[in-house]
C-alpha positions, 0 to 999 in steps of 0.5 A: 500500500505504498501506492497510497503514500506515494500518491499523497506525496505526489499530490502534495508536491503538485499542490505546492508547485501550483501555489508557487506558480499562481503566487499564493501569499506565504508560498511566493519565493519559498521554492525559488531556486528549488522548483526544478528539483522539486518538479523532478522529484515529483515526476520520479515519484509519479513514475514509481506509482505505475508499478506500485499497484502491482506491487501492493497486490503481490506483497502479501504473498512475497516477502521481497516485494513487501521489502521493496514496497516498504523501501519506496514508502520510506523514500516518499515519507522522506521526500515529504518531510524534507520539503515540508520542513524546508517550507515551514522554516522559510516561512517562519524565519524569513530574515535568517533564511535571506541571509543564508539563502544560498547555503540553505538552497544548496543543502536542500538541493543536495538532500533532494538529489540523495532522495532521487538516487535512492529512488533510482536504487529502489527502482533497479530492484523492481524486476529482481523482486518480480514487481513487473512479472505476474506471480502466483499470488494473484492467481492463488487469491483469485482461485481461492475466491472462485472456490468460496463463491461456489460458481456452480449455481446448482449447489444450494447453500445450506444456510440462507435467509430468503429475503422474500420481498427481494425474491418476489420483485426479482422473479417478477422482473425476470418473468416479465416479457416486455421489461428490460433485458438486463436485471442487476443486483448491486451491493457491497461484498458479503451482502449475498448477491451471488447467493440471491442470484443462485436462488433465482437461477434455481427457482422453479418458475425461472427454470420452467420459463427459460429454454436454456440457462447459463451461469459464469463467474466473471471476477476482476481478472476476467478473460473474455474468452473464458466467459464465452466458453463458460456460457457455451458449456452451459447453453449448448447441451448438444455440444458438451462433449466438444469442450476440448475442441471449442477451447481452440476456437477463436473468440469470433467463432464462439460469438457466432456459435452463441448467436446460433444457440441463443437466437431462437430461445428464451435464455437466461445468462447470469454474469456473477461479479462484474467489476467494470463497464468495459467488461459488459461492453466487451460481452454485450455483442455476444448476446442476441436478442433471442426469443421475447423475454430473454434476460441477462442477470448480473451481480456487481458491487458498483451501481454505475455498472448496473445502470450502464448495462441496464441502459440507465434503469434502476438496479436492485440494491440489496439491503442488509439483514434485519436483526431478526433475520440475522439471528435466524441465520446465526441459529442455522449456522451455529446450531444446525438442525435447531429452530431457535437459539438456547434462551440462555444465549439469546441476548449474547447472540443478539449482541453478536448479530448487531456487531455483524451489521446485517452482513450475511457473510459476517453472520455465517463466518461468526456462526461457523466459529460459534458452532465449534465453541462450547455452548457457554456464556463465557465462550460466547461473551469472549467471541462477542467482545472480540468479534472484529478480530475474529472476523478479520484475522481468523477468517481469510474468507471475509477479509479477502472478499471485503478487501477485493473492493478496496484493492480495486480502488484507484490510489486517491479513492483508497486514501478517501476510504482509509480516511473514514477509519479515523471516525468513531464506530457507527458515527454518521459522518457529515458529508460537508465536513468530510469533503472539507477535510479531504480537500485540506489533506491534499490527496485528491487529484486535480480534474480540469476546472472542477473545484477541489470540493467538486472532485471530493464530492465525485469521490464520495459518490463513487464510493457510494456507487461502489457500495463502500460507504452507505448513505445515512441521511438525505436532505429534503431535496435529495442531497446526501447529508451524512454517510456511514461505513459498515463496521467490518469495512471500517475495520479494514480501513483501520487495519490497513491504515495502521499497517501503512502509517496512514492513521492511528487511533487512541481509544482510551488505554495509553500505549507504552512510550516505546510503542508510541516512539515507533509510530510514524502515522500521518494522521491521529484520531483521539476517541477518548477524554484524557487529563493530559495529551503528553503521550502525543509528543512522539507523534508530533514530527510525523503527524499531519492531521489531529482529530478529536472526537471525545466531545467534552463540550456538553458536560463542561458547559454544566461544569462551567455554570456550577463551578464558576468560582473555580473557572480560572484554575480550571481554565489554566489546566485546560490550556496547559493540556493543549499547549503541547499541540500548538507548540510541537505539531508544527506541520499539521494540515488538519486540526479538528478540536470539535467539542474539546474544552479549549477556553482560549487559544495560545498565540502559538496557534499562529505557528501552525502555518501549514494548517488547511483546516481548523475546527473549533466548533463547540470548544467553549472559546471565550472572549477573543481569538488571538491575532496570531491566527492571521498567520494561517495563510494557507487555511481553507476552513475555519469552523467557529460554529457554536462557540457560544462564549466567543465575543469577538473575532480579530480583524485579521481574517482578510490575511487568510487569502486561501480561505474557502469556508468561514463558518460562524453560526451560533444560535444566540449571541454570535461573535461580533463579525461586522467589523471584519475586513473581507475584501481579499477572500476571493477564494471563499465559497461558504459564508453561511452566517455573518453579520451585516457590516462595512465589509459589504460596501467596502468591496468584501462581498463584491470580490467573493467571486467563488461564493456558493453559499451566503447568509447575512443577518441584521441587514438594514433596508438600504444595505439589503439593496446593495446585497441584492445588486451585488448578488447578480455578479456572483456567478456561482452563488447557489444558496442565499439567505437574508435576514432584516434587522427590524420589523420596520425594514422591508425587502425592496419590491424589485429584488433583481434576482432574475439574473442569478441563474445559478441560485437554487435556494433562497431564504428571506426573513423580513417583511415583503410588502409586495412579492416579486412576479414569478419571472423576477425570481431566480429562474432555477429556484428549487427551494424557497424559505420565508419568515416574517414576510406577512404575505397577502393572499395574492402572493400565494398565487405568484409562488404557485407559478414558480416553474421549478420550485420543489420545496416551500417553507412558510415559516413564522409570520410568513403568511398571516391570513385566515385562509390559504388556497392552493389553486388548480395547476398550482405548484406543479413541481412541489415535493415538500411543503412546510407550514411553520407557526402560521398562527392565523391559519384556520382553513387550508384548501387544495383545489383539484390538480394542485400540488400533483407531485407533493410527497412530504407535508410538515405542519408545525404549531399551526394551532388554529388549523382545523383539518387536513384539506380534502384536496390533499387526500386525493394525491397519489404521490403523498408519502408522509405527513408530519405534525408537530405541536398540533392540537390533540383534536387535529391529530385524532381526526387525522388518524381516524376519519381523514386517514380512511379517505386518503387515496394513498395512505401516507405515513403519519409522524407526530410529536404526540404519539400518545394517540398512535397506539389508540388510533392506528388500529388496523390501518397499518400506518407507517411510523 
């Protein structure tokens, strides 16, 4: 896995060279006299990358290759440290380095030349170590997997939990004559795709429906010739005795023969385990249209392949097992012939299957292990406590199958995947945060004119498509908000990350100092609270990222209120325990202190000049940040959200010209930001919450040409006109939120937003005397949020005609009339509607053909509203109604009388679930 280490160093050197070329502050002249040396070093490391994927695949089977991989990784780390330490010293000691510049340049150039010599020496050992030639390792691994997968489809597996919904749906797809020819099953490794495909292949209805069937296992190391031959062996019943002769055929002859056999038949061909779209493209021409209803069933881990083969249709995404399903499977495997687990072991069995995360392969592996153990609480408890170790170390099968997906990733995606191991088990990871961290790490490739965040989002979507990560939650408009990683895949990311010095995690028990001294990991995550962090000192020279996930925040808020008299002594201790980080970790790119109790930052924070990401969310910072924070010229993300006691931000933010995301939101008493100078922040993309100030009219906003998200509060009527005018000149702005200062202020009648073609989300908080006409709104607006607008009835008629509006939020005092009418053909694209605290609303009417695509309705504390409109009941698209703080009578009517009248019964969710048990009755309402 030196591939990952070398790839990261290459990308960092590329980043440094680009910054030098464009003249970024703090990097200008740093590489003067060394640029060519660094360029040559980068190119030689990039050349070595060509051999590393093969070497990484072989090192498990070959000790010499393992040594070669270790050598090249060491060289990459040495190069990284040399350049980063030089850049740091130049930036911090510019006067001394000017005096002795020639000497320092000579010394660094000489060291670079020594590293290049080492690269050459290591390179000459390639062929000696067999890196270029194919070895038996890959063949052995593939044969082992081929055996495990049991490619003979007629062999039924002993322990199978049939997912009835999946079976029924897929059987129908295969039997339907006029449906698409290709049916795809998609899911992560070990989820049971092949098992399900076998069940379908041998299903009696399928067997009777098709004239002939064929099954082939494709795999990563596929050969088109072998696949064609495998299909012929199954499909050509008359020619089964001609196997030896057929193996000498040309591929073109095989395709011709297949067409002859299949052309007049209704056939089913199963292609098990396809790894790329190229494989499908090379095979597609071999399959004739055949008799009406012929099908090709394929299994894959990559959603893109399923969509590609199916002509853009939706593949069947296999789900994980429920806890009860997992328990039944465990019982079959651990207690063959028994229908239930012994009562004294049931609780432990549930603990075991929960840790397996619904992955059938994991349940089968653990079940097999438990079947060989004594049926005692002690034995089962021991397995339950060490389940990850058992799964990843005792059983080759699960390691190889899950690691296949990892090994198939390109180097930058391997880095992205390994990075997920830094997060705690079971954590829902916010995608925005993850993307900013990936960008700060510098291991993503450049992709033309695409922003680094765009590249990171593409990487995340690819990992999702490959089923390496799971979607956690989705925004109202369908964007992925959080992701999570299956525990077993996370264990692989941690184990591989630790092996290759990519990451290290501190879980609570401190390792011995000797073990710490041997640590060379580049990234460290702290998952527990400690009184002191001295144990991190051995990591300082190697560490580039330090992430805290110990969440001291909530408990310490209470302590602060209760023990105010002890505050200064407590603050002293808290500052002291973090001083090590600010004084020793000089080469950090990422410092995430989310939730750590850091009452104030020392001036030495300004020495961390390599920082790209500084996360101070929920850190209890007080008073003011140190002015030295302005030295962080490379900073891309500054996260100060929920710093409830921070009073002021020093006016040095303008120095951070690389800043891309400035996050300041606090729900009450936000730090003063109106005095800030911001006119130099031309790279800023996110400014979601900031107080209005002179920075708007002094050129700060106008210069933010990269801005994508903007939120300003405390706006006067005069300044809001300036903001709306400037917004027209921000070509990438897609989200705008504006909040007026007082009830007397109003938004202007002409908002001039029709020129904002990229704007998709708009939030306005304040009085709107006259709503703009539909053509004056942004043409691509999909989400509109209004608060305190005091709209009149005719304003709703204008909103109804917004052509692309998918989500509408009418918040507190947005609409003050007694009656709300959605007229015929209005809101043609609306999917989500929120009515929040409309205190005067009593009657809501939905006319025929209004809101035809509405899926979700949220009604929050509209206390005078008497009932759901009749027109809502006629909607076939409606999926969910959520009610919050509504009168008991309203909910009672909704769950009884109204519910029976819905054309499509929606899920009902409420905060007053007292009535749910009484009134759901036999209606089977989704919760």
